[in-house]
TORGU-744215 format. One record per residue (C-alpha): residue in one letter; x, y, z; residue number from 0. Coordinates in pm, 1 decimal, decimal comma. Last residue first. Layout:
<atoms>
 code       c1       c2       c3 pos
    A        X        Y        Z NUM
...
</atoms>
This chain:
<atoms>
 code       c1       c2       c3 pos
    V   -689,3   1984,1  11030,9 394
    D   -799,3   2241,0  11290,6 393
    V   -985,1   2052,0  11549,7 392
    T  -1307,1   2215,9  11669,2 391
    Q  -1522,7   1996,6  11429,6 390
    L  -1348,3   1688,1  11565,6 389
    V  -1477,6   1760,3  11912,0 388
    T  -1844,8   1830,8  11778,8 387
    F  -1826,3   1498,6  11573,4 386
    A  -1722,0   1291,6  11889,5 385
    Q  -2021,8   1440,4  12076,1 384
    Y  -2246,4   1347,2  11793,5 383
    S  -2126,5    993,3  11784,1 382
    F  -2170,4    954,7  12145,6 381
    K  -2525,0   1082,0  12157,8 380
    L  -2601,1    828,6  11876,5 379
    T  -2441,9    548,2  12070,9 378
    T  -2662,6    665,9  12395,5 377
    T  -2977,5    685,8  12178,5 376
    M  -2936,2    329,5  12055,2 375
    T  -2857,7    195,6  12412,6 374
    L  -3165,6    360,6  12545,4 373
    L  -3357,1    195,0  12258,3 372
    S  -3222,6   -135,5  12391,9 371
    L  -2968,9   -385,4  12337,8 370
    D  -2820,1   -440,4  12700,1 369
    T  -2467,1   -361,9  12744,7 368
    G  -2263,9   -637,2  12927,3 367
    I  -1932,0   -573,6  12740,8 366
    A  -1979,3   -882,9  12511,3 365
    T  -2321,2   -763,9  12423,5 364
    K  -2646,4   -839,5  12617,7 363
    I  -2966,9   -959,1  12466,7 362
    G  -3284,4   -931,1  12689,5 361
    F  -3454,7  -1117,8  12980,0 360
    E  -3443,8   -994,3  13348,9 359
    K  -3558,5  -1253,3  13608,2 358
    Q  -3898,0  -1175,7  13783,6 357
    M  -4018,3  -1454,8  13559,5 356
    Y  -3864,0  -1725,3  13793,4 355
    C  -4075,8  -1608,9  14077,1 354
    V  -4390,1  -1636,4  13866,5 353
    M  -4281,8  -1989,7  13744,4 352
    M  -4206,7  -2108,0  14109,8 351
    Y  -4553,7  -2000,2  14226,3 350
    Y  -4721,6  -2180,6  13946,2 349
    C  -4545,0  -2491,7  14027,5 348
    K  -4649,3  -2454,1  14384,0 347
    R  -5006,9  -2423,9  14263,8 346
    D  -5044,6  -2751,5  14118,9 345
    K  -5061,6  -2940,5  14450,0 344
    P  -5307,8  -2703,0  14566,5 343
    L  -5544,1  -2774,5  14268,2 342
    L  -5563,0  -2480,0  14024,7 341
    H  -5869,9  -2260,2  14042,5 340
    I  -5673,6  -1974,8  14210,5 339
    W  -5441,7  -1985,1  13930,6 338
    D  -5663,7  -1828,0  13689,5 337
    F  -5370,6  -1664,1  13485,3 336
    E  -5370,5  -1290,7  13494,4 335
    L  -5043,1  -1305,5  13677,9 334
    L  -4882,7  -1556,2  13440,7 333
    A  -5005,6  -1347,2  13120,2 332
    T  -4865,0  -1036,6  13262,2 331
    K  -4526,3  -1195,2  13345,6 330
    W  -4517,4  -1340,0  12993,8 329
    N  -4617,5  -1006,4  12824,5 328
    E  -4343,6   -840,6  13036,6 327
    A  -4085,6  -1082,7  12880,8 326
    K  -4215,2  -1002,7  12540,1 325
    S  -4154,7   -635,4  12599,0 324
    K  -3805,6   -707,1  12704,9 323
    I  -3755,9   -910,8  12395,9 322
    Q  -3889,9   -603,3  12189,6 321
    E  -3649,5   -380,0  12326,6 320
    G  -3347,4   -593,9  12195,1 319
    F  -3547,3   -592,1  11860,2 318
    W  -3542,2   -235,7  11855,4 317
    N  -3180,8   -220,6  11957,0 316
    Y  -3058,7   -446,8  11677,6 315
    V  -3296,1   -302,3  11410,5 314
    F  -3220,4     66,4  11498,1 313
    L  -2846,8     46,2  11465,8 312
    E  -2857,2   -141,2  11151,2 311
    A  -3095,9    122,6  11014,5 310
    V  -2871,4    393,7  11110,7 309
    V  -2589,6    258,0  10918,3 308
    P  -2800,3    117,8  10612,3 307
    F  -2922,6    484,5  10575,1 306
    I  -2615,5    685,9  10640,0 305
    N  -2412,4    548,5  10362,6 304
    S  -2624,2    736,1  10105,2 303
    I  -2448,2   1051,6  10242,4 302
    F  -2133,1    934,3  10047,2 301
    T  -2294,3    977,8   9699,7 300
    L  -2501,3   1293,1   9799,9 299
    D  -2191,2   1492,9   9904,9 298
    I  -2315,3   1762,7  10095,9 297
    G  -2058,0   2009,9  10242,7 296
    K  -1803,3   2044,3  10504,4 295
    S  -2062,2   1982,7  10788,6 294
    M  -2188,0   1681,1  10586,8 293
    L  -1836,8   1526,3  10601,7 292
    L  -1820,3   1551,4  10977,8 291
    L  -2164,2   1422,1  11013,0 290
    I  -2081,7   1123,3  10795,6 289
    N  -1759,9   1051,7  11012,1 288
    C  -1937,1   1066,6  11333,2 287
    V  -2205,6    824,6  11200,8 286
    C  -1943,2    599,6  11090,9 285
    L  -1753,2    572,9  11423,3 284
    A  -2053,6    536,3  11651,3 283
    V  -2228,9    312,2  11404,5 282
    N  -1941,9     82,5  11377,1 281
    I  -1887,5     43,0  11748,4 280
    L  -2266,9    -19,5  11791,6 279
    P  -2256,2   -256,8  11503,9 278
    L  -1965,3   -441,1  11638,9 277
    L  -2131,4   -528,6  11977,1 276
    A  -2407,1   -724,9  11823,7 275
    L  -2171,0   -967,8  11657,3 274
    W  -1970,9   -997,6  11982,8 273
    K  -2258,0  -1110,2  12207,8 272
    F  -2456,3  -1233,4  11900,3 271
    M  -2401,3  -1615,5  11917,0 270
    A  -2401,0  -1664,6  12300,8 269
    N  -2701,1  -1432,2  12316,2 268
    L  -2882,9  -1624,7  12047,2 267
    T  -2812,1  -1959,6  12241,0 266
    N  -2958,8  -1811,9  12551,5 265
    L  -3268,4  -1690,2  12361,3 264
    F  -3327,5  -2024,3  12190,2 263
    D  -3287,7  -2188,3  12534,1 262
    I  -3531,2  -1927,6  12677,3 261
    Q  -3774,8  -2029,1  12400,1 260
    K  -3750,3  -2389,3  12461,8 259
    V  -3821,4  -2335,9  12820,6 258
    H  -4119,7  -2116,4  12740,1 257
    S  -4272,4  -2386,2  12528,6 256
    K  -4242,3  -2648,7  12806,0 255
    Y  -4374,4  -2399,4  13060,0 254
    F  -4669,8  -2286,8  12859,0 253
    K  -4778,7  -2660,6  12778,9 252
    R  -4747,4  -2722,4  13161,2 251
    L  -4957,5  -2422,0  13254,7 250
    S  -5205,8  -2514,7  12986,2 249
    D  -5233,0  -2875,7  13128,7 248
    N  -5285,7  -2742,8  13470,3 247
    L  -5564,7  -2504,5  13380,9 246
    R  -5731,2  -2788,2  13191,0 245
    A  -5719,9  -3028,4  13491,5 244
    A  -5852,5  -2735,5  13715,1 243
    Y  -6131,7  -2682,5  13483,5 242
    E  -6217,3  -3062,8  13498,6 241
    L  -6186,4  -3061,2  13870,5 240
    R  -6421,1  -2766,0  13902,2 239
    S  -6671,7  -2917,4  13686,4 238
    E  -6766,8  -2781,0  13348,1 237
    N  -7120,9  -2667,4  13305,6 236
    R  -7028,3  -2382,2  13086,8 235
    I  -6671,0  -2391,3  12994,5 234
    R  -6403,2  -2191,9  13175,6 233
    K  -6181,1  -1974,3  12961,5 232
    V  -5793,1  -2043,6  12957,0 231
    A  -5584,1  -1747,7  12816,3 230
    L  -5254,7  -1921,7  12926,6 229
    I  -5181,1  -2090,4  12575,9 228
    K  -5218,9  -1724,0  12416,7 227
    V  -4879,0  -1628,1  12582,9 226
    T  -4719,9  -1906,8  12381,9 225
    S  -4850,4  -1775,7  12050,3 224
    D  -4721,4  -1417,6  12131,5 223
    C  -4370,3  -1565,4  12221,6 222
    S  -4367,7  -1758,0  11889,0 221
    M  -4417,3  -1423,3  11707,2 220
    C  -4129,7  -1267,9  11883,5 219
    F  -3896,0  -1553,2  11834,7 218
    F  -3991,6  -1585,9  11462,1 217
    I  -3940,8  -1215,9  11403,4 216
    M  -3604,5  -1234,9  11606,4 215
    M  -3460,0  -1506,8  11420,4 214
    V  -3534,9  -1325,8  11086,8 213
    V  -3392,0  -1010,1  11228,3 212
    F  -3077,6  -1164,9  11350,2 211
    W  -3031,8  -1358,7  11022,6 210
    I  -3079,2  -1042,1  10821,7 209
    D  -2834,2   -846,4  11031,5 208
    I  -2553,3  -1125,7  10968,9 207
    V  -2633,5  -1100,0  10589,2 206
    V  -2609,4   -727,1  10597,2 205
    I  -2241,1   -715,5  10705,9 204
    T  -2138,7   -983,9  10444,4 203
    F  -2352,3   -829,0  10178,4 202
    A  -2189,9   -477,3  10211,0 201
    A  -1841,1   -597,8  10231,1 200
    E  -1895,5   -830,7   9941,3 199
    F  -2060,3   -591,8   9722,4 198
    M  -1812,6   -309,4   9780,9 197
    F  -1511,3   -548,3   9748,1 196
    I  -1660,7   -677,7   9413,6 195
    S  -1703,3   -325,5   9295,0 194
    H  -1364,0   -209,5   9379,8 193
    L  -1215,6   -515,6   9202,3 192
    I  -1424,5   -466,4   8888,6 191
    F  -1327,6    -73,6   8879,9 190
    G   -957,2   -174,8   8927,5 189
    I   -981,2   -414,7   8634,0 188
    E  -1164,5   -149,8   8430,5 187
    F   -909,2    120,4   8497,9 186
    Y   -632,2   -136,5   8415,6 185
    P   -781,5   -207,5   8076,1 184
    T   -784,8     73,2   7977,1 183
    R   -620,0    374,5   8144,9 182
    M   -593,4    510,0   8498,4 181
    P   -261,4    346,9   8562,2 180
    M   -267,3    104,9   8862,5 179
    L   -295,2    143,0   9237,3 178
    I   -679,2    155,5   9200,8 177
    S   -679,0    451,7   9429,7 176
    T   -944,4    473,2   9721,2 175
    T  -1075,2    810,4   9840,5 174
    K  -1271,9    889,4   9513,0 173
    S  -1487,8    576,2   9571,3 172
    V  -1592,6    386,1   9242,5 171
    T  -1280,2    546,5   9082,2 170
    V  -1332,0    817,9   8805,7 169
    K  -1244,8    779,2   8434,6 168
    E  -1404,6   1050,2   8221,4 167
    G  -1548,5    969,2   7873,2 166
    H  -1905,9   1050,2   7928,6 165
    V  -1991,6    683,7   7986,3 164
    Y  -1728,1    663,1   8237,5 163
    Y  -1857,6    962,4   8438,3 162
    W  -2195,6    789,8   8467,4 161
    A  -2059,5    454,8   8536,8 160
    A  -1865,8    601,1   8841,4 159
    N  -2184,0    772,7   8979,0 158
    L  -2395,5    462,5   8894,2 157
    M  -2151,1    248,9   9093,0 156
    Y  -2144,1    448,7   9412,1 155
    I  -2533,9    502,6   9405,3 154
    I  -2580,3    120,3   9345,1 153
    M  -2346,4     24,3   9652,0 152
    P  -2552,6    303,9   9852,4 151
    F  -2880,4    136,6   9794,5 150
    A  -2770,5   -246,7   9788,4 149
    C  -2748,8   -266,6  10175,2 148
    M  -3091,3   -107,8  10215,4 147
    F  -3230,4   -307,4   9945,3 146
    L  -3105,1   -627,1  10118,3 145
    L  -3247,8   -511,1  10433,4 144
    T  -3592,6   -443,2  10284,1 143
    I  -3614,8   -763,9  10091,5 142
    V  -3510,2   -979,9  10394,5 141
    A  -3763,0   -799,9  10617,6 140
    M  -4053,9   -835,7  10371,8 139
    K  -3981,4  -1198,9  10347,9 138
    T  -3990,4  -1240,8  10704,7 137
    K  -4304,4  -1054,6  10763,7 136
    K  -4469,0  -1264,1  10499,0 135
    L  -4357,7  -1578,3  10648,9 134
    V  -4472,0  -1467,1  11002,2 133
    E  -4812,7  -1367,3  10871,9 132
    K  -4878,3  -1668,7  10672,4 131
    V  -4788,3  -1880,8  10978,8 130
    K  -5013,0  -1675,9  11203,8 129
    G  -5308,4  -1726,3  10980,8 128
    Q  -5236,4  -2086,5  10996,4 127
    S  -5308,0  -2084,4  11375,6 126
    D  -5158,7  -2123,8  11724,4 125
    D  -5013,7  -2475,7  11657,8 124
    K  -4821,3  -2338,1  11352,6 123
    I  -4662,8  -2059,2  11555,7 122
    S  -4560,1  -2320,7  11818,6 121
    K  -4416,4  -2531,1  11529,2 120
    F  -4215,7  -2252,7  11386,9 119
    L  -4048,3  -2178,3  11703,9 118
    T  -3956,3  -2540,0  11783,0 117
    S  -3881,0  -2684,3  11438,1 116
    K  -3743,4  -2431,6  11184,7 115
    L  -3631,2  -2191,3  11436,9 114
    Q  -3470,6  -2467,6  11666,4 113
    V  -3288,4  -2588,6  11348,0 112
    Y  -3166,3  -2241,3  11285,9 111
    L  -3041,8  -2177,9  11623,9 110
    N  -2845,6  -2486,2  11647,2 109
    Q  -2681,2  -2422,1  11325,1 108
    F  -2587,9  -2060,0  11437,7 107
    D  -2460,9  -2195,8  11774,8 106
    R  -2232,2  -2438,3  11589,3 105
    R  -2115,9  -2183,1  11327,5 104
    T  -2046,8  -1909,1  11578,4 103
    S  -1664,4  -1910,7  11454,5 102
    L  -1771,1  -1814,6  11097,7 101
    F  -1967,8  -1510,2  11221,2 100
    L  -1677,8  -1394,1  11434,8  99
    Y  -1442,7  -1434,7  11146,7  98
    Y  -1661,6  -1241,9  10900,1  97
    R  -1755,0   -968,1  11163,2  96
    T  -1366,0   -910,1  11202,8  95
    P  -1285,5   -946,4  10847,8  94
    L  -1546,5   -671,0  10750,8  93
    I  -1485,8   -438,4  11043,4  92
    L  -1143,5   -348,0  10905,8  91
    S  -1238,9   -266,6  10551,5  90
    I  -1552,3    -84,7  10680,4  89
    N  -1309,9    138,4  10907,4  88
    A  -1074,6    189,4  10633,7  87
    T  -1346,8    320,3  10396,8  86
    Y  -1481,7    544,0  10673,9  85
    A  -1130,5    680,1  10742,5  84
    G  -1090,0    752,3  10368,0  83
    E  -1421,1    956,1  10384,1  82
    A  -1282,4   1147,0  10666,2  81
    I   -957,5   1215,8  10510,6  80
    I  -1109,8   1323,4  10180,3  79
    K  -1338,0   1554,1  10347,5  78
    V  -1051,5   1693,1  10568,3  77
    D   -850,7   1790,8  10251,8  76
    N   -484,7   1748,7  10355,3  75
    T   -402,1   1505,6  10094,7  74
    N   -110,4   1274,8   9989,0  73
    R   -157,0   1028,2  10293,9  72
    V   -520,9    988,9  10214,7  71
    I   -500,2    872,1   9853,9  70
    E   -224,8    608,9   9893,2  69
    L   -383,2    489,5  10213,9  68
    T   -710,2    418,6  10048,2  67
    G   -570,8    224,9   9792,3  66
    A   -356,0     13,5  10034,2  65
    L   -667,9    -41,8  10236,5  64
    I   -841,3   -167,3   9917,9  63
    Y   -578,5   -401,1   9824,3  62
    V   -535,0   -547,4  10184,5  61
    I   -912,6   -597,0  10178,1  60
    L   -888,0   -765,6   9836,3  59
    L   -615,8   -994,0   9978,1  58
    G   -799,0  -1102,8  10274,4  57
    T  -1137,0  -1182,6  10060,2  56
    A   -934,4  -1393,9   9825,9  55
    L   -770,5  -1582,0  10119,7  54
    Q  -1101,8  -1629,1  10285,5  53
    H  -1283,1  -1752,2   9976,4  52
    P   -995,7  -1996,1   9908,6  51
    A  -1019,8  -2106,2  10281,3  50
    S  -1386,8  -2191,3  10268,8  49
    I  -1344,3  -2570,0  10202,8  48
    K  -1060,6  -2588,9  10460,5  47
    W  -1290,0  -2384,6  10725,0  46
    T  -1546,5  -2655,2  10675,9  45
    W  -1902,7  -2648,3  10546,4  44
    H  -2067,1  -3005,2  10494,2  43
    P  -2347,6  -2927,1  10732,2  42
    D  -2449,8  -2618,0  10515,8  41
    L  -2571,6  -2354,6  10778,2  40
    I  -2199,2  -2207,4  10750,9  39
    H  -2265,9  -2048,9  10409,8  38
    H  -1974,1  -1825,0  10472,9  37
    G  -1767,8  -1885,5  10155,8  36
    F  -1871,1  -1556,8   9950,7  35
    I  -2057,9  -1736,0   9682,1  34
    R  -2212,3  -1984,2   9923,9  33
    Q  -2348,8  -1679,0  10138,2  32
    F  -2467,8  -1536,8   9803,6  31
    I  -2664,3  -1854,5   9747,5  30
    L  -2809,1  -1864,3  10112,5  29
    T  -2936,2  -1515,8  10087,2  28
    F  -3136,7  -1598,5   9761,9  27
    R  -3270,4  -1913,5   9934,1  26
    M  -3379,2  -1752,3  10262,0  25
    I  -3752,5  -1750,4  10175,8  24
    G  -3740,7  -2117,3  10049,2  23
    D  -3545,7  -2232,7  10339,7  22
    I  -3820,4  -2091,8  10571,1  21
    E  -4089,4  -2277,9  10386,6  20
    N  -3952,2  -2612,7  10483,7  19
    K  -3638,8  -2834,1  10454,6  18
    D  -3547,5  -3053,4  10745,6  17
    G  -3257,9  -2953,9  10963,8  16
    V  -2921,8  -2824,4  10859,7  15
    T  -2904,2  -2644,4  10548,1  14
    R  -2876,2  -2690,9  10157,1  13
    T  -2875,9  -2368,0   9953,3  12
    C  -2608,8  -2426,7   9724,5  11
    K  -2671,1  -2808,6   9671,2  10
    E  -3048,0  -2744,0   9594,8   9
    I  -2976,7  -2455,5   9377,6   8
    I  -2720,4  -2671,7   9178,4   7
    G  -2983,0  -2950,3   9150,9   6
    K  -3259,1  -2713,4   9032,8   5
    P  -3047,0  -2586,3   8735,0   4
    L  -2969,4  -2209,6   8730,6   3
    I  -3159,8  -1960,6   8528,9   2
    K  -3481,6  -2051,5   8719,5   1
    M  -3352,0  -1861,8   9021,9   0
</atoms>
């Protein structure tokens, strides 16, 4: 980051809310969001400002789809057709996720402000050790997801660069034509355009996953801190009234924190009801394609795509399962709370909270599917069943 003036970096990474440590961790991600026109955390972002980026992305997608169609329609090779279908799928998923992400701007900004204030404060109030832990986890998650995103892209580019160095011109993806003569400078122009598309597609998809993971890390650790509020121990020589007052204060504090967390979860549901559904659809189609290609022979370059695809499926559904686990922790903490020593007038509030906790918490997609490990296995099962059907088709 030191290669850029500090003023430019600050302008490119400005976000809603007061700046804190979280903005520093997400700086790299925010800069690339600015480059590709979807830095919607910038309070000055508008559809009009991002229009040139959207137009350029749209033209690039049309170019890639045309190049893929040019290759696929002139072959009967099932491997080429399957890989071409994978490229087409990514090309169509990209603008869909791009538009849905931009359309959630208000919810996203609201979530980010709550994350930097409400959730971060609840973790801070717990302990400074928790603050260091959550920041470390967040940084590691961002780096890991960026690596998972970059890995197949690097494999594709290294493969094309290897052939180029040895005097052979090969496109970045063998299923996508550059629609130009395979000679200098046209080949180099096509190579650059294909590389830009691959980088933008990979980053635009993964940036949504990164924000989901970051929000879930803070939400889960905030829930852990909230549960601790109810762990009230009686002090020696403390009177019954003093103990009851402390219990009631803890219950009120827990309630206030819990209400804010539920508000965050509701907003998260509103933002990701479609954004969380698309990865399930994408994985179902992509894993089927990858399995079909593997059955026809190992292509190490293409197989590298399976890592980010499966990782995306796991991340969404694992965190969906974590929310259910945190909800169970809320219920358990309330049931183990020393409510017997509350004053009679305060017990009514406790009973109401216990009843409310019987509600199911989680993340639902637009079609009502819960994000959970069960959903993950169902999606993979569907992919495998589709793969077995396609295997029986004589292409």
